[in-house]
N, C-alpha and C positions, 0 to 999 in steps of 0.2 A: 295526104289525104286528097283524094280527088274529087269525091262526091259525097256529101252528107245526106242521107235520106231522111233522117229524123233526129231530132234533139238539136243541141247547140254545140259548137265547137269553140273551145277557148284558144286554140292554136291549130296551125297546119300540121303541127307535130305532136303525136301522142305516143304514149307507151301502152303496149298490150301485154298483159300477163296471161299466159296460157300454160297448162299442164306440160310437162316435159316429154311425155311420150304418147303414142296413139292409143294405148289402152286406157289412158286417162282423158281421152278425147282432146289431146294436145294437137296444136297446129304447127306444121313445120314451115313456117313462113321462109320464103326465099327471096333474096334481094333481087329486085328487077322484075318480079312478078306482080300483078295486080290481084287483089283480093276483095271479096265482099265480106265484110266482118260484122258479125252480129256480136255487139259488145255491150256490157253493163257495167255499173259501178260496183255491183256485188258479185262476188264469185259464186256462180250457180252450180259448180261441180264441187260439191261438199264431200271430202275424202272421210270426214268424221264430223259428227255433231259437236265436237270440241273446237272446230274452227269455223269461225264466221267472218270471212275476209270481206271487207268493204274498202273501196277507195276513198281516201279523203282528199284526193286531188281532182280537179276537173280536167285533167289531161292524162289520167290513168285509168285503164279499163281492164276488164276480164273477158276473154274470148276462148271458146273452144269449138272443135269441130262438130260436136253433137248439137250445136246451136245452128247449123247450117253454114257457119263460116267455112269458106272454100275459095278456090280460084275464081276470079271474075269470069262470068259468062253473060253474054247478051240476054239470054233467056231469064236468068235470075235478076238482072238489072232492070229489065222490062217489067217483070212481075212485081218487083219493089215499087217501081214508079206507078204502076196500074193500082197497087193497093194504097199507096200513100195519097194519091189523088182523090180517093173515096171520100 
C-alpha cells in the first residue's frame, strides 16, 4: 500500500477480494502495477440476496471495478486529494 486516502490501515499488506471476471465487475490486478482501489469491509456486489459477505478482518477488503477501482492515474489521485481536503 503506497497511499491511504481515507480510513485506517492495520498493516501495509492487505487482502482484496474481487469477483473473478469482468462481467461481475472483477479487477484483474497485475503484479508490478499501481492501482487506486475503492474498497470496503462489506461486499457491495451482491450476486444474490442470500449472500451478505462482510469482512471480519481489518486487513481484508472487497473491491470491484464498478466502484472506480482502476490503474493509478495522476488525475484520479489529484481528485481524491482535492475531495479529502474539503
